[in-house]
PDB file with one MODEL, atoms N, CA, C and O in Angstrom:
MODEL        1
ATOM      1  N   MET A   1      -3.184  23.741  19.431  1.00  0.00           N
ATOM      2  CA  MET A   1      -2.625  22.446  19.066  1.00  0.00           C
ATOM      3  C   MET A   1      -3.706  21.381  19.177  1.00  0.00           C
ATOM      4  O   MET A   1      -4.345  21.228  20.218  1.00  0.00           O
ATOM      5  N   ASN A   2      -3.896  20.656  18.094  1.00  0.00           N
ATOM      6  CA  ASN A   2      -4.890  19.588  18.041  1.00  0.00           C
ATOM      7  C   ASN A   2      -4.162  18.253  18.041  1.00  0.00           C
ATOM      8  O   ASN A   2      -3.454  17.950  17.080  1.00  0.00           O
ATOM      9  N   PRO A   3      -4.314  17.436  19.100  1.00  0.00           N
ATOM     10  CA  PRO A   3      -3.549  16.181  19.179  1.00  0.00           C
ATOM     11  C   PRO A   3      -3.888  15.179  18.084  1.00  0.00           C
ATOM     12  O   PRO A   3      -3.066  14.320  17.765  1.00  0.00           O
ATOM     13  N   VAL A   4      -5.056  15.267  17.513  1.00  0.00           N
ATOM     14  CA  VAL A   4      -5.421  14.351  16.432  1.00  0.00           C
ATOM     15  C   VAL A   4      -4.876  14.868  15.104  1.00  0.00           C
ATOM     16  O   VAL A   4      -4.236  14.121  14.363  1.00  0.00           O
ATOM     17  N   ARG A   5      -5.121  16.123  14.803  1.00  0.00           N
ATOM     18  CA  ARG A   5      -4.691  16.700  13.533  1.00  0.00           C
ATOM     19  C   ARG A   5      -3.172  16.841  13.441  1.00  0.00           C
ATOM     20  O   ARG A   5      -2.609  16.677  12.358  1.00  0.00           O
ATOM     21  N   ASP A   6      -2.503  17.139  14.544  1.00  0.00           N
ATOM     22  CA  ASP A   6      -1.073  17.392  14.532  1.00  0.00           C
ATOM     23  C   ASP A   6      -0.226  16.125  14.665  1.00  0.00           C
ATOM     24  O   ASP A   6       1.001  16.195  14.594  1.00  0.00           O
ATOM     25  N   ARG A   7      -0.851  14.998  14.853  1.00  0.00           N
ATOM     26  CA  ARG A   7      -0.123  13.742  14.999  1.00  0.00           C
ATOM     27  C   ARG A   7       0.287  13.194  13.630  1.00  0.00           C
ATOM     28  O   ARG A   7      -0.511  13.205  12.692  1.00  0.00           O
ATOM     29  N   ILE A   8       1.510  12.723  13.518  1.00  0.00           N
ATOM     30  CA  ILE A   8       1.971  12.115  12.272  1.00  0.00           C
ATOM     31  C   ILE A   8       1.437  10.693  12.215  1.00  0.00           C
ATOM     32  O   ILE A   8       1.655   9.895  13.127  1.00  0.00           O
ATOM     33  N   MET A   9       0.747  10.395  11.150  1.00  0.00           N
ATOM     34  CA  MET A   9       0.203   9.061  10.943  1.00  0.00           C
ATOM     35  C   MET A   9       1.014   8.382   9.846  1.00  0.00           C
ATOM     36  O   MET A   9       1.628   9.039   9.005  1.00  0.00           O
ATOM     37  N   PHE A  10       1.002   7.066   9.874  1.00  0.00           N
ATOM     38  CA  PHE A  10       1.682   6.279   8.856  1.00  0.00           C
ATOM     39  C   PHE A  10       0.656   5.397   8.169  1.00  0.00           C
ATOM     40  O   PHE A  10      -0.368   5.042   8.753  1.00  0.00           O
ATOM     41  N   TYR A  11       0.937   5.053   6.944  1.00  0.00           N
ATOM     42  CA  TYR A  11       0.001   4.287   6.134  1.00  0.00           C
ATOM     43  C   TYR A  11       0.685   3.045   5.589  1.00  0.00           C
ATOM     44  O   TYR A  11       1.811   3.104   5.094  1.00  0.00           O
ATOM     45  N   THR A  12      -0.001   1.936   5.685  1.00  0.00           N
ATOM     46  CA  THR A  12       0.399   0.721   4.985  1.00  0.00           C
ATOM     47  C   THR A  12      -0.550   0.632   3.807  1.00  0.00           C
ATOM     48  O   THR A  12      -1.764   0.753   3.970  1.00  0.00           O
ATOM     49  N   TYR A  13      -0.002   0.420   2.623  1.00  0.00           N
ATOM     50  CA  TYR A  13      -0.843   0.515   1.426  1.00  0.00           C
ATOM     51  C   TYR A  13      -0.549  -0.601   0.444  1.00  0.00           C
ATOM     52  O   TYR A  13       0.513  -1.222   0.470  1.00  0.00           O
ATOM     53  N   ILE A  14      -1.525  -0.838  -0.426  1.00  0.00           N
ATOM     54  CA  ILE A  14      -1.357  -1.805  -1.510  1.00  0.00           C
ATOM     55  C   ILE A  14      -1.770  -1.126  -2.801  1.00  0.00           C
ATOM     56  O   ILE A  14      -2.866  -0.578  -2.917  1.00  0.00           O
ATOM     57  N   LEU A  15      -0.864  -1.176  -3.767  1.00  0.00           N
ATOM     58  CA  LEU A  15      -1.134  -0.665  -5.103  1.00  0.00           C
ATOM     59  C   LEU A  15      -1.304  -1.848  -6.040  1.00  0.00           C
ATOM     60  O   LEU A  15      -0.710  -2.907  -5.837  1.00  0.00           O
ATOM     61  N   GLN A  16      -2.116  -1.659  -7.059  1.00  0.00           N
ATOM     62  CA  GLN A  16      -2.227  -2.670  -8.104  1.00  0.00           C
ATOM     63  C   GLN A  16      -1.798  -2.034  -9.418  1.00  0.00           C
ATOM     64  O   GLN A  16      -2.260  -0.955  -9.791  1.00  0.00           O
ATOM     65  N   SER A  17      -0.912  -2.722 -10.102  1.00  0.00           N
ATOM     66  CA  SER A  17      -0.456  -2.246 -11.401  1.00  0.00           C
ATOM     67  C   SER A  17      -1.585  -2.412 -12.408  1.00  0.00           C
ATOM     68  O   SER A  17      -2.166  -3.491 -12.522  1.00  0.00           O
ATOM     69  N   LEU A  18      -1.893  -1.357 -13.128  1.00  0.00           N
ATOM     70  CA  LEU A  18      -2.906  -1.441 -14.178  1.00  0.00           C
ATOM     71  C   LEU A  18      -2.351  -2.157 -15.401  1.00  0.00           C
ATOM     72  O   LEU A  18      -3.111  -2.619 -16.252  1.00  0.00           O
ATOM     73  N   LYS A  19      -1.034  -2.249 -15.489  1.00  0.00           N
ATOM     74  CA  LYS A  19      -0.357  -2.899 -16.604  1.00  0.00           C
ATOM     75  C   LYS A  19      -0.297  -4.419 -16.413  1.00  0.00           C
ATOM     76  O   LYS A  19      -0.670  -5.176 -17.309  1.00  0.00           O
ATOM     77  N   SER A  20       0.170  -4.857 -15.249  1.00  0.00           N
ATOM     78  CA  SER A  20       0.377  -6.298 -15.023  1.00  0.00           C
ATOM     79  C   SER A  20      -0.626  -6.919 -14.052  1.00  0.00           C
ATOM     80  O   SER A  20      -0.680  -8.142 -13.925  1.00  0.00           O
ATOM     81  N   LYS A  21      -1.422  -6.096 -13.364  1.00  0.00           N
ATOM     82  CA  LYS A  21      -2.389  -6.526 -12.346  1.00  0.00           C
ATOM     83  C   LYS A  21      -1.717  -7.030 -11.064  1.00  0.00           C
ATOM     84  O   LYS A  21      -2.398  -7.514 -10.160  1.00  0.00           O
ATOM     85  N   ARG A  22      -0.397  -6.920 -10.980  1.00  0.00           N
ATOM     86  CA  ARG A  22       0.327  -7.353  -9.784  1.00  0.00           C
ATOM     87  C   ARG A  22       0.207  -6.304  -8.690  1.00  0.00           C
ATOM     88  O   ARG A  22      -0.096  -5.138  -8.945  1.00  0.00           O
ATOM     89  N   PHE A  23       0.456  -6.755  -7.455  1.00  0.00           N
ATOM     90  CA  PHE A  23       0.329  -5.886  -6.293  1.00  0.00           C
ATOM     91  C   PHE A  23       1.688  -5.469  -5.757  1.00  0.00           C
ATOM     92  O   PHE A  23       2.678  -6.188  -5.890  1.00  0.00           O
ATOM     93  N   TYR A  24       1.712  -4.293  -5.150  1.00  0.00           N
ATOM     94  CA  TYR A  24       2.884  -3.807  -4.444  1.00  0.00           C
ATOM     95  C   TYR A  24       2.422  -3.321  -3.080  1.00  0.00           C
ATOM     96  O   TYR A  24       1.455  -2.566  -2.985  1.00  0.00           O
ATOM     97  N   THR A  25       3.102  -3.746  -2.030  1.00  0.00           N
ATOM     98  CA  THR A  25       2.764  -3.359  -0.663  1.00  0.00           C
ATOM     99  C   THR A  25       3.893  -2.523  -0.085  1.00  0.00           C
ATOM    100  O   THR A  25       5.066  -2.861  -0.244  1.00  0.00           O
ATOM    101  N   GLY A  26       3.543  -1.437   0.585  1.00  0.00           N
ATOM    102  CA  GLY A  26       4.547  -0.574   1.190  1.00  0.00           C
ATOM    103  C   GLY A  26       3.966   0.203   2.358  1.00  0.00           C
ATOM    104  O   GLY A  26       2.801   0.029   2.716  1.00  0.00           O
ATOM    105  N   TYR A  27       4.788   1.065   2.949  1.00  0.00           N
ATOM    106  CA  TYR A  27       4.299   1.950   4.008  1.00  0.00           C
ATOM    107  C   TYR A  27       4.967   3.310   3.851  1.00  0.00           C
ATOM    108  O   TYR A  27       6.051   3.423   3.278  1.00  0.00           O
ATOM    109  N   THR A  28       4.306   4.338   4.369  1.00  0.00           N
ATOM    110  CA  THR A  28       4.784   5.705   4.217  1.00  0.00           C
ATOM    111  C   THR A  28       4.087   6.623   5.214  1.00  0.00           C
ATOM    112  O   THR A  28       3.064   6.265   5.797  1.00  0.00           O
ATOM    113  N   ALA A  29       4.653   7.808   5.401  1.00  0.00           N
ATOM    114  CA  ALA A  29       4.004   8.835   6.219  1.00  0.00           C
ATOM    115  C   ALA A  29       3.182   9.784   5.351  1.00  0.00           C
ATOM    116  O   ALA A  29       2.349  10.528   5.867  1.00  0.00           O
ATOM    117  N   ASN A  30       3.410   9.762   4.039  1.00  0.00           N
ATOM    118  CA  ASN A  30       2.680  10.649   3.138  1.00  0.00           C
ATOM    119  C   ASN A  30       2.178   9.821   1.953  1.00  0.00           C
ATOM    120  O   ASN A  30       2.887   9.637   0.963  1.00  0.00           O
ATOM    121  N   LEU A  31       0.976   9.339   2.069  1.00  0.00           N
ATOM    122  CA  LEU A  31       0.427   8.400   1.084  1.00  0.00           C
ATOM    123  C   LEU A  31       0.298   9.018  -0.308  1.00  0.00           C
ATOM    124  O   LEU A  31       0.701   8.406  -1.297  1.00  0.00           O
ATOM    125  N   GLN A  32      -0.252  10.204  -0.389  1.00  0.00           N
ATOM    126  CA  GLN A  32      -0.444  10.842  -1.694  1.00  0.00           C
ATOM    127  C   GLN A  32       0.890  11.054  -2.411  1.00  0.00           C
ATOM    128  O   GLN A  32       1.014  10.761  -3.600  1.00  0.00           O
ATOM    129  N   LYS A  33       1.875  11.560  -1.690  1.00  0.00           N
ATOM    130  CA  LYS A  33       3.196  11.794  -2.286  1.00  0.00           C
ATOM    131  C   LYS A  33       3.822  10.472  -2.734  1.00  0.00           C
ATOM    132  O   LYS A  33       4.427  10.407  -3.804  1.00  0.00           O
ATOM    133  N   ARG A  34       3.684   9.432  -1.935  1.00  0.00           N
ATOM    134  CA  ARG A  34       4.292   8.140  -2.269  1.00  0.00           C
ATOM    135  C   ARG A  34       3.661   7.541  -3.525  1.00  0.00           C
ATOM    136  O   ARG A  34       4.371   6.978  -4.359  1.00  0.00           O
ATOM    137  N   ILE A  35       2.359   7.652  -3.673  1.00  0.00           N
ATOM    138  CA  ILE A  35       1.695   7.145  -4.872  1.00  0.00           C
ATOM    139  C   ILE A  35       2.178   7.915  -6.101  1.00  0.00           C
ATOM    140  O   ILE A  35       2.419   7.328  -7.156  1.00  0.00           O
ATOM    141  N   GLU A  36       2.315   9.220  -5.956  1.00  0.00           N
ATOM    142  CA  GLU A  36       2.831  10.031  -7.061  1.00  0.00           C
ATOM    143  C   GLU A  36       4.259   9.615  -7.430  1.00  0.00           C
ATOM    144  O   GLU A  36       4.613   9.606  -8.609  1.00  0.00           O
ATOM    145  N   GLU A  37       5.080   9.272  -6.431  1.00  0.00           N
ATOM    146  CA  GLU A  37       6.436   8.807  -6.704  1.00  0.00           C
ATOM    147  C   GLU A  37       6.425   7.496  -7.483  1.00  0.00           C
ATOM    148  O   GLU A  37       7.213   7.309  -8.410  1.00  0.00           O
ATOM    149  N   HIS A  38       5.532   6.594  -7.103  1.00  0.00           N
ATOM    150  CA  HIS A  38       5.415   5.328  -7.835  1.00  0.00           C
ATOM    151  C   HIS A  38       5.017   5.594  -9.290  1.00  0.00           C
ATOM    152  O   HIS A  38       5.630   5.059 -10.213  1.00  0.00           O
ATOM    153  N   ASP A  39       4.010   6.404  -9.483  1.00  0.00           N
ATOM    154  CA  ASP A  39       3.509   6.659 -10.838  1.00  0.00           C
ATOM    155  C   ASP A  39       4.476   7.477 -11.701  1.00  0.00           C
ATOM    156  O   ASP A  39       4.403   7.419 -12.928  1.00  0.00           O
ATOM    157  N   SER A  40       5.373   8.232 -11.079  1.00  0.00           N
ATOM    158  CA  SER A  40       6.346   9.003 -11.858  1.00  0.00           C
ATOM    159  C   SER A  40       7.672   8.254 -12.003  1.00  0.00           C
ATOM    160  O   SER A  40       8.691   8.836 -12.374  1.00  0.00           O
ATOM    161  N   LYS A  41       7.639   6.961 -11.705  1.00  0.00           N
ATOM    162  CA  LYS A  41       8.787   6.054 -11.892  1.00  0.00           C
ATOM    163  C   LYS A  41       9.991   6.401 -11.026  1.00  0.00           C
ATOM    164  O   LYS A  41      11.128   6.127 -11.411  1.00  0.00           O
ATOM    165  N   LYS A  42       9.757   7.001  -9.857  1.00  0.00           N
ATOM    166  CA  LYS A  42      10.847   7.320  -8.939  1.00  0.00           C
ATOM    167  C   LYS A  42      11.187   6.147  -8.022  1.00  0.00           C
ATOM    168  O   LYS A  42      12.193   6.185  -7.314  1.00  0.00           O
ATOM    169  N   SER A  43      10.372   5.127  -8.030  1.00  0.00           N
ATOM    170  CA  SER A  43      10.627   3.935  -7.226  1.00  0.00           C
ATOM    171  C   SER A  43      11.238   2.852  -8.115  1.00  0.00           C
ATOM    172  O   SER A  43      10.653   2.459  -9.124  1.00  0.00           O
ATOM    173  N   VAL A  44      12.403   2.383  -7.731  1.00  0.00           N
ATOM    174  CA  VAL A  44      13.129   1.376  -8.507  1.00  0.00           C
ATOM    175  C   VAL A  44      12.308   0.096  -8.659  1.00  0.00           C
ATOM    176  O   VAL A  44      12.306  -0.519  -9.726  1.00  0.00           O
ATOM    177  N   TYR A  45      11.623  -0.298  -7.613  1.00  0.00           N
ATOM    178  CA  TYR A  45      10.923  -1.581  -7.608  1.00  0.00           C
ATOM    179  C   TYR A  45       9.615  -1.583  -8.384  1.00  0.00           C
ATOM    180  O   TYR A  45       9.130  -2.649  -8.764  1.00  0.00           O
ATOM    181  N   THR A  46       9.041  -0.426  -8.624  1.00  0.00           N
ATOM    182  CA  THR A  46       7.723  -0.393  -9.254  1.00  0.00           C
ATOM    183  C   THR A  46       7.691   0.295 -10.617  1.00  0.00           C
ATOM    184  O   THR A  46       6.650   0.292 -11.274  1.00  0.00           O
ATOM    185  N   LYS A  47       8.774   0.868 -11.046  1.00  0.00           N
ATOM    186  CA  LYS A  47       8.733   1.698 -12.259  1.00  0.00           C
ATOM    187  C   LYS A  47       8.387   0.926 -13.529  1.00  0.00           C
ATOM    188  O   LYS A  47       7.877   1.522 -14.478  1.00  0.00           O
ATOM    189  N   VAL A  48       8.646  -0.368 -13.577  1.00  0.00           N
ATOM    190  CA  VAL A  48       8.370  -1.131 -14.803  1.00  0.00           C
ATOM    191  C   VAL A  48       6.895  -1.503 -14.953  1.00  0.00           C
ATOM    192  O   VAL A  48       6.482  -1.955 -16.021  1.00  0.00           O
ATOM    193  N   ARG A  49       6.104  -1.322 -13.909  1.00  0.00           N
ATOM    194  CA  ARG A  49       4.685  -1.718 -13.963  1.00  0.00           C
ATOM    195  C   ARG A  49       3.718  -0.533 -13.849  1.00  0.00           C
ATOM    196  O   ARG A  49       2.546  -0.714 -13.520  1.00  0.00           O
ATOM    197  N   VAL A  50       4.204   0.654 -14.115  1.00  0.00           N
ATOM    198  CA  VAL A  50       3.386   1.875 -14.047  1.00  0.00           C
ATOM    199  C   VAL A  50       2.290   1.798 -15.102  1.00  0.00           C
ATOM    200  O   VAL A  50       2.549   1.236 -16.167  1.00  0.00           O
ATOM    201  N   PRO A  51       1.116   2.306 -14.893  1.00  0.00           N
ATOM    202  CA  PRO A  51       0.592   3.058 -13.752  1.00  0.00           C
ATOM    203  C   PRO A  51      -0.022   2.138 -12.693  1.00  0.00           C
ATOM    204  O   PRO A  51      -0.262   0.954 -12.925  1.00  0.00           O
ATOM    205  N   TYR A  52      -0.262   2.725 -11.538  1.00  0.00           N
ATOM    206  CA  TYR A  52      -0.833   2.006 -10.401  1.00  0.00           C
ATOM    207  C   TYR A  52      -2.119   2.661  -9.936  1.00  0.00           C
ATOM    208  O   TYR A  52      -2.378   3.836 -10.193  1.00  0.00           O
ATOM    209  N   LYS A  53      -2.920   1.855  -9.240  1.00  0.00           N
ATOM    210  CA  LYS A  53      -4.066   2.421  -8.527  1.00  0.00           C
ATOM    211  C   LYS A  53      -4.006   1.920  -7.096  1.00  0.00           C
ATOM    212  O   LYS A  53      -3.609   0.785  -6.833  1.00  0.00           O
ATOM    213  N   LEU A  54      -4.401   2.777  -6.187  1.00  0.00           N
ATOM    214  CA  LEU A  54      -4.460   2.415  -4.776  1.00  0.00           C
ATOM    215  C   LEU A  54      -5.682   1.535  -4.567  1.00  0.00           C
ATOM    216  O   LEU A  54      -6.799   1.940  -4.890  1.00  0.00           O
ATOM    217  N   VAL A  55      -5.483   0.330  -4.026  1.00  0.00           N
ATOM    218  CA  VAL A  55      -6.608  -0.579  -3.826  1.00  0.00           C
ATOM    219  C   VAL A  55      -6.907  -0.832  -2.356  1.00  0.00           C
ATOM    220  O   VAL A  55      -7.980  -1.327  -2.013  1.00  0.00           O
ATOM    221  N   TYR A  56      -5.948  -0.489  -1.477  1.00  0.00           N
ATOM    222  CA  TYR A  56      -6.165  -0.755  -0.049  1.00  0.00           C
ATOM    223  C   TYR A  56      -5.157   0.050   0.761  1.00  0.00           C
ATOM    224  O   TYR A  56      -4.004   0.203   0.356  1.00  0.00           O
ATOM    225  N   TYR A  57      -5.599   0.563   1.908  1.00  0.00           N
ATOM    226  CA  TYR A  57      -4.648   1.169   2.839  1.00  0.00           C
ATOM    227  C   TYR A  57      -5.180   1.096   4.252  1.00  0.00           C
ATOM    228  O   TYR A  57      -6.386   0.996   4.478  1.00  0.00           O
ATOM    229  N   GLU A  58      -4.271   1.148   5.188  1.00  0.00           N
ATOM    230  CA  GLU A  58      -4.580   1.170   6.614  1.00  0.00           C
ATOM    231  C   GLU A  58      -3.804   2.317   7.239  1.00  0.00           C
ATOM    232  O   GLU A  58      -2.694   2.631   6.810  1.00  0.00           O
ATOM    233  N   VAL A  59      -4.387   2.939   8.251  1.00  0.00           N
ATOM    234  CA  VAL A  59      -3.726   4.015   8.977  1.00  0.00           C
ATOM    235  C   VAL A  59      -3.152   3.437  10.260  1.00  0.00           C
ATOM    236  O   VAL A  59      -3.835   2.711  10.984  1.00  0.00           O
ATOM    237  N   CYS A  60      -1.900   3.760  10.537  1.00  0.00           N
ATOM    238  CA  CYS A  60      -1.210   3.277  11.730  1.00  0.00           C
ATOM    239  C   CYS A  60      -0.730   4.474  12.553  1.00  0.00           C
ATOM    240  O   CYS A  60      -0.470   5.546  12.008  1.00  0.00           O
ATOM    241  N   CYS A  61      -0.618   4.285  13.841  1.00  0.00           N
ATOM    242  CA  CYS A  61      -0.229   5.378  14.737  1.00  0.00           C
ATOM    243  C   CYS A  61       1.264   5.645  14.772  1.00  0.00           C
ATOM    244  O   CYS A  61       1.684   6.740  15.146  1.00  0.00           O
ATOM    245  N   ASP A  62       2.073   4.666  14.390  1.00  0.00           N
ATOM    246  CA  ASP A  62       3.512   4.914  14.380  1.00  0.00           C
ATOM    247  C   ASP A  62       4.196   4.092  13.288  1.00  0.00           C
ATOM    248  O   ASP A  62       3.610   3.175  12.713  1.00  0.00           O
ATOM    249  N   LYS A  63       5.437   4.446  13.024  1.00  0.00           N
ATOM    250  CA  LYS A  63       6.189   3.842  11.936  1.00  0.00           C
ATOM    251  C   LYS A  63       6.403   2.340  12.147  1.00  0.00           C
ATOM    252  O   LYS A  63       6.291   1.558  11.202  1.00  0.00           O
ATOM    253  N   ASP A  64       6.708   1.943  13.368  1.00  0.00           N
ATOM    254  CA  ASP A  64       6.945   0.524  13.646  1.00  0.00           C
ATOM    255  C   ASP A  64       5.702  -0.314  13.394  1.00  0.00           C
ATOM    256  O   ASP A  64       5.795  -1.432  12.888  1.00  0.00           O
ATOM    257  N   ASP A  65       4.546   0.218  13.743  1.00  0.00           N
ATOM    258  CA  ASP A  65       3.283  -0.487  13.501  1.00  0.00           C
ATOM    259  C   ASP A  65       3.032  -0.623  11.999  1.00  0.00           C
ATOM    260  O   ASP A  65       2.622  -1.686  11.532  1.00  0.00           O
ATOM    261  N   ALA A  66       3.271   0.436  11.251  1.00  0.00           N
ATOM    262  CA  ALA A  66       3.073   0.404   9.791  1.00  0.00           C
ATOM    263  C   ALA A  66       4.019  -0.588   9.146  1.00  0.00           C
ATOM    264  O   ALA A  66       3.615  -1.336   8.255  1.00  0.00           O
ATOM    265  N   ARG A  67       5.268  -0.610   9.577  1.00  0.00           N
ATOM    266  CA  ARG A  67       6.255  -1.541   9.019  1.00  0.00           C
ATOM    267  C   ARG A  67       5.885  -2.990   9.344  1.00  0.00           C
ATOM    268  O   ARG A  67       5.999  -3.871   8.491  1.00  0.00           O
ATOM    269  N   SER A  68       5.447  -3.230  10.565  1.00  0.00           N
ATOM    270  CA  SER A  68       5.020  -4.580  10.954  1.00  0.00           C
ATOM    271  C   SER A  68       3.828  -5.034  10.126  1.00  0.00           C
ATOM    272  O   SER A  68       3.750  -6.189   9.706  1.00  0.00           O
ATOM    273  N   ARG A  69       2.918  -4.126   9.901  1.00  0.00           N
ATOM    274  CA  ARG A  69       1.727  -4.457   9.105  1.00  0.00           C
ATOM    275  C   ARG A  69       2.119  -4.737   7.653  1.00  0.00           C
ATOM    276  O   ARG A  69       1.573  -5.644   7.026  1.00  0.00           O
ATOM    277  N   GLU A  70       3.056  -3.967   7.126  1.00  0.00           N
ATOM    278  CA  GLU A  70       3.547  -4.203   5.766  1.00  0.00           C
ATOM    279  C   GLU A  70       4.147  -5.612   5.663  1.00  0.00           C
ATOM    280  O   GLU A  70       3.850  -6.347   4.721  1.00  0.00           O
ATOM    281  N   LEU A  71       4.978  -5.979   6.618  1.00  0.00           N
ATOM    282  CA  LEU A  71       5.603  -7.305   6.594  1.00  0.00           C
ATOM    283  C   LEU A  71       4.557  -8.408   6.679  1.00  0.00           C
ATOM    284  O   LEU A  71       4.673  -9.432   6.007  1.00  0.00           O
ATOM    285  N   TYR A  72       3.529  -8.197   7.513  1.00  0.00           N
ATOM    286  CA  TYR A  72       2.452  -9.182   7.602  1.00  0.00           C
ATOM    287  C   TYR A  72       1.732  -9.322   6.270  1.00  0.00           C
ATOM    288  O   TYR A  72       1.501 -10.439   5.806  1.00  0.00           O
ATOM    289  N   LEU A  73       1.375  -8.197   5.649  1.00  0.00           N
ATOM    290  CA  LEU A  73       0.628  -8.242   4.392  1.00  0.00           C
ATOM    291  C   LEU A  73       1.439  -8.852   3.252  1.00  0.00           C
ATOM    292  O   LEU A  73       0.865  -9.311   2.265  1.00  0.00           O
ATOM    293  N   LYS A  74       2.763  -8.862   3.374  1.00  0.00           N
ATOM    294  CA  LYS A  74       3.619  -9.497   2.379  1.00  0.00           C
ATOM    295  C   LYS A  74       3.786 -10.996   2.633  1.00  0.00           C
ATOM    296  O   LYS A  74       4.281 -11.719   1.769  1.00  0.00           O
ATOM    297  N   SER A  75       3.378 -11.463   3.810  1.00  0.00           N
ATOM    298  CA  SER A  75       3.505 -12.886   4.140  1.00  0.00           C
ATOM    299  C   SER A  75       2.386 -13.677   3.465  1.00  0.00           C
ATOM    300  O   SER A  75       1.432 -13.092   2.952  1.00  0.00           O
ATOM    301  N   GLY A  76       2.500 -14.979   3.465  1.00  0.00           N
ATOM    302  CA  GLY A  76       1.462 -15.826   2.874  1.00  0.00           C
ATOM    303  C   GLY A  76       0.106 -15.609   3.524  1.00  0.00           C
ATOM    304  O   GLY A  76      -0.908 -15.515   2.832  1.00  0.00           O
ATOM    305  N   THR A  77       0.080 -15.530   4.842  1.00  0.00           N
ATOM    306  CA  THR A  77      -1.172 -15.294   5.569  1.00  0.00           C
ATOM    307  C   THR A  77      -1.744 -13.927   5.229  1.00  0.00           C
ATOM    308  O   THR A  77      -2.952 -13.781   5.043  1.00  0.00           O
ATOM    309  N   GLY A  78      -0.872 -12.923   5.147  1.00  0.00           N
ATOM    310  CA  GLY A  78      -1.314 -11.570   4.816  1.00  0.00           C
ATOM    311  C   GLY A  78      -1.863 -11.471   3.406  1.00  0.00           C
ATOM    312  O   GLY A  78      -2.848 -10.773   3.168  1.00  0.00           O
ATOM    313  N   LYS A  79      -1.229 -12.166   2.467  1.00  0.00           N
ATOM    314  CA  LYS A  79      -1.731 -12.162   1.089  1.00  0.00           C
ATOM    315  C   LYS A  79      -3.102 -12.811   1.004  1.00  0.00           C
ATOM    316  O   LYS A  79      -3.963 -12.348   0.256  1.00  0.00           O
ATOM    317  N   ARG A  80      -3.313 -13.878   1.763  1.00  0.00           N
ATOM    318  CA  ARG A  80      -4.644 -14.514   1.795  1.00  0.00           C
ATOM    319  C   ARG A  80      -5.669 -13.573   2.412  1.00  0.00           C
ATOM    320  O   ARG A  80      -6.808 -13.504   1.949  1.00  0.00           O
ATOM    321  N   TYR A  81      -5.269 -12.845   3.459  1.00  0.00           N
ATOM    322  CA  TYR A  81      -6.154 -11.875   4.102  1.00  0.00           C
ATOM    323  C   TYR A  81      -6.607 -10.816   3.094  1.00  0.00           C
ATOM    324  O   TYR A  81      -7.798 -10.526   2.985  1.00  0.00           O
ATOM    325  N   ILE A  82      -5.653 -10.241   2.360  1.00  0.00           N
ATOM    326  CA  ILE A  82      -5.984  -9.203   1.376  1.00  0.00           C
ATOM    327  C   ILE A  82      -6.842  -9.767   0.251  1.00  0.00           C
ATOM    328  O   ILE A  82      -7.818  -9.143  -0.166  1.00  0.00           O
ATOM    329  N   LYS A  83      -6.479 -10.934  -0.233  1.00  0.00           N
ATOM    330  CA  LYS A  83      -7.246 -11.551  -1.322  1.00  0.00           C
ATOM    331  C   LYS A  83      -8.696 -11.754  -0.894  1.00  0.00           C
ATOM    332  O   LYS A  83      -9.616 -11.476  -1.663  1.00  0.00           O
ATOM    333  N   ASN A  84      -8.899 -12.231   0.314  1.00  0.00           N
ATOM    334  CA  ASN A  84     -10.242 -12.436   0.837  1.00  0.00           C
ATOM    335  C   ASN A  84     -10.961 -11.107   1.064  1.00  0.00           C
ATOM    336  O   ASN A  84     -12.154 -10.983   0.788  1.00  0.00           O
ATOM    337  N   ARG A  85     -10.234 -10.129   1.564  1.00  0.00           N
ATOM    338  CA  ARG A  85     -10.825  -8.814   1.866  1.00  0.00           C
ATOM    339  C   ARG A  85     -11.277  -8.091   0.598  1.00  0.00           C
ATOM    340  O   ARG A  85     -12.289  -7.391   0.609  1.00  0.00           O
ATOM    341  N   LEU A  86     -10.531  -8.257  -0.492  1.00  0.00           N
ATOM    342  CA  LEU A  86     -10.820  -7.504  -1.709  1.00  0.00           C
ATOM    343  C   LEU A  86     -11.519  -8.313  -2.799  1.00  0.00           C
ATOM    344  O   LEU A  86     -11.770  -7.782  -3.880  1.00  0.00           O
ATOM    345  N   LYS A  87     -11.834  -9.562  -2.550  1.00  0.00           N
ATOM    346  CA  LYS A  87     -12.335 -10.426  -3.623  1.00  0.00           C
ATOM    347  C   LYS A  87     -13.626  -9.933  -4.273  1.00  0.00           C
ATOM    348  O   LYS A  87     -13.873 -10.239  -5.440  1.00  0.00           O
ATOM    349  N   ARG A  88     -14.437  -9.195  -3.564  1.00  0.00           N
ATOM    350  CA  ARG A  88     -15.676  -8.690  -4.171  1.00  0.00           C
ATOM    351  C   ARG A  88     -15.468  -7.402  -4.942  1.00  0.00           C
ATOM    352  O   ARG A  88     -16.354  -6.973  -5.681  1.00  0.00           O
ATOM    353  N   PHE A  89     -14.308  -6.779  -4.781  1.00  0.00           N
ATOM    354  CA  PHE A  89     -14.078  -5.469  -5.386  1.00  0.00           C
ATOM    355  C   PHE A  89     -13.091  -5.465  -6.535  1.00  0.00           C
ATOM    356  O   PHE A  89     -13.122  -4.570  -7.379  1.00  0.00           O
ATOM    357  N   LEU A  90     -12.212  -6.462  -6.576  1.00  0.00           N
ATOM    358  CA  LEU A  90     -11.165  -6.476  -7.589  1.00  0.00           C
ATOM    359  C   LEU A  90     -11.096  -7.809  -8.290  1.00  0.00           C
ATOM    360  O   LEU A  90     -11.310  -8.850  -7.669  1.00  0.00           O
ATOM    361  N   PRO A  91     -10.801  -7.794  -9.580  1.00  0.00           N
ATOM    362  CA  PRO A  91     -10.496  -9.047 -10.265  1.00  0.00           C
ATOM    363  C   PRO A  91      -9.056  -9.417  -9.953  1.00  0.00           C
ATOM    364  O   PRO A  91      -8.136  -8.955 -10.628  1.00  0.00           O
ATOM    365  N   LEU A  92      -8.854 -10.243  -8.943  1.00  0.00           N
ATOM    366  CA  LEU A  92      -7.511 -10.601  -8.508  1.00  0.00           C
ATOM    367  C   LEU A  92      -6.895 -11.641  -9.428  1.00  0.00           C
ATOM    368  O   LEU A  92      -7.589 -12.470 -10.017  1.00  0.00           O
ATOM    369  N   THR A  93      -5.600 -11.577  -9.534  1.00  0.00           N
ATOM    370  CA  THR A  93      -4.878 -12.568 -10.332  1.00  0.00           C
ATOM    371  C   THR A  93      -3.990 -13.378  -9.406  1.00  0.00           C
ATOM    372  O   THR A  93      -3.599 -12.912  -8.335  1.00  0.00           O
ATOM    373  N   GLY A  94      -3.675 -14.597  -9.830  1.00  0.00           N
ATOM    374  CA  GLY A  94      -2.745 -15.421  -9.074  1.00  0.00           C
ATOM    375  C   GLY A  94      -3.290 -15.757  -7.770  1.00  0.00           C
ATOM    376  O   GLY A  94      -2.639 -16.452  -6.990  1.00  0.00           O
TER     377      GLY A  94
ENDMDL
END
């Protein structure tokens, strides 16, 4: 048993729509599967802006931490943080 490998990690992530350039922020325990769900239109909130690309993610040790981080990144302060963090890498809109 490996305590690092066997531990369930959670991810807070930001996707950018290639269609509208808008961002979507969420959290999950399985990042790859969740991105595939977004791109296959299984998510009600994101299906109209498919396809997406992953532009940012953070690893969290538990679900509550990931959810708290998601809520922060959706706040005005969090949006400014992301905009500043990614400004050299992405052509941001709005």
